[in-house]
C-alpha positions, 0 to 999 in steps of 0.5 A: 254117409246117409245124410237121413241116417243121423245115426250113422254119424253116432259111431264117429267121436268129433275128431274123427279122420278120414283119408279116402283114396282120389277124395284125400282127408277130412275132419269131424264130423261135419266134413265127414258127413259132406264127404259122405255126400260128396262120393254117394254122388260120385260113386253109381258102385263101391263093394270094400273088401276089409282085410282087416282092422287096426285097434290101438287104445281108443282108436280103430283103423279099417284096411281093405281094397275098395273097388266099384264105378263112377257115375260117368262108368270109370272104374 
């Protein structure tokens, strides 16, 4: 999450849950912001190919494949 654009956080509720491979889970808007800062520091590039969205009541999940490179050149 871009720390300079707080409007992105408005898309989420306070009880947001996030899971990202190699980074683990986070819960809540503050944790989501920390996750965004961490991933932003560690990744040089990231592409997300969305296979689909899953809706269940008031919840949504984004499923897909990611690829990218870390700042130290790992894929």
